[in-house]
C-alpha positions as CSV (number, residue, x, y, z in Angstrom):
1,M,-5.0,-9.2,-4.8
2,T,-5.9,-5.9,-6.4
3,F,-5.1,-2.6,-4.9
4,K,-8.2,-0.3,-4.8
5,L,-8.0,3.2,-3.4
6,V,-11.2,3.6,-1.4
7,K,-12.9,5.8,1.1
8,A,-15.3,4.6,3.8
9,R,-18.9,5.3,3.0
10,R,-20.3,4.1,6.3
11,V,-18.8,3.1,9.7
12,R,-20.3,1.6,12.8
13,A,-18.5,0.6,16.0
14,L,-19.1,-2.9,17.3
15,P,-18.0,-4.4,20.6
16,G,-14.5,-5.8,20.8
17,Y,-12.9,-2.9,19.0
18,R,-14.4,-3.9,15.6
19,L,-15.7,-1.6,12.9
20,D,-18.5,-2.5,10.5
21,L,-17.3,-0.7,7.3
22,T,-18.8,-0.1,3.9
23,F,-16.4,1.2,1.3
24,S,-16.8,3.6,-1.7
25,D,-16.6,0.6,-4.1
26,G,-19.6,-1.0,-2.4
27,S,-17.6,-3.7,-0.6
28,S,-18.0,-4.1,3.1
29,G,-16.7,-6.1,6.1
30,I,-16.1,-6.1,9.8
31,A,-12.6,-5.1,10.7
32,D,-11.1,-6.2,14.0
33,I,-8.8,-3.3,15.0
34,S,-8.2,-4.5,18.6
35,E,-4.4,-4.9,18.0
36,F,-4.2,-1.2,16.9
37,V,-6.4,0.0,19.8
38,L,-4.5,-2.0,22.4
39,S,-1.0,-1.1,21.0
40,G,-0.6,1.4,23.8
41,G,0.2,4.5,21.8
42,E,-0.7,7.9,23.2
43,V,-3.1,8.7,20.3
44,V,-5.0,5.4,20.5
45,Q,-5.2,5.3,24.3
46,P,-8.6,7.0,24.5
47,L,-10.1,4.3,22.2
48,V,-9.6,1.7,24.8
49,D,-12.7,3.1,26.5
50,E,-15.4,1.3,24.3
51,A,-17.8,4.3,24.8
52,Y,-15.1,6.5,23.3
53,F,-14.4,3.9,20.6
54,A,-18.1,4.1,19.7
55,R,-17.8,7.8,18.8
56,V,-16.1,6.9,15.5
57,F,-17.4,9.0,12.6
58,L,-16.4,9.6,9.0
59,E,-14.2,12.6,8.0
60,M,-13.7,12.9,4.3
61,G,-14.2,9.1,4.0
62,V,-11.8,8.2,6.8
63,P,-12.9,6.6,10.0
64,T,-11.9,9.1,12.7
65,W,-12.4,9.7,16.4
66,P,-12.8,13.0,18.2
67,N,-9.1,13.2,19.2
68,G,-8.0,13.0,15.6
69,C,-7.0,9.3,15.6
70,D,-8.0,7.6,12.4
71,I,-7.5,4.5,10.3
72,D,-6.7,4.2,6.6
73,P,-9.8,2.8,4.8
74,T,-7.7,1.4,1.9
75,N,-5.5,-0.5,4.3
76,A,-8.6,-1.7,6.2
77,R,-10.1,-2.9,2.9
78,M,-6.9,-4.7,1.8
79,K,-6.6,-6.5,5.2
80,L,-10.3,-7.6,5.0
81,E,-9.7,-8.9,1.4
82,A,-6.5,-10.7,2.3
83,A,-8.3,-12.4,5.2
84,G,-11.2,-13.4,3.1
85,L,-13.6,-11.3,5.1
86,L,-14.5,-8.7,2.4
87,K,-18.0,-8.8,1.0
88,E,-18.0,-7.6,-2.6
89,Q,-20.9,-5.4,-3.9
90,G,-23.8,-7.5,-4.9
91,A,-22.6,-10.6,-3.1
92,A,-25.2,-12.7,-1.4
93,A,-25.4,-12.0,2.3
């Protein structure tokens, strides 16, 4: 597995604490971050409310929520790649 430093170019919240992500290298995938959201930490607690979770936006290429909680796009990409869930740029849908 190769390590690519990437930013998110697009993010869309999906039900079940999943994010539809497109990265700066053109790859994309749907990341299930439910374990992170349900971890019980103070910063992630607001994300349990799916309406709040849906308020995700990009700040300098990083998926972020209004309370400042964010996820590392490079780590998200690496996890998708390791799980075989990453769609490479130009790959057939």
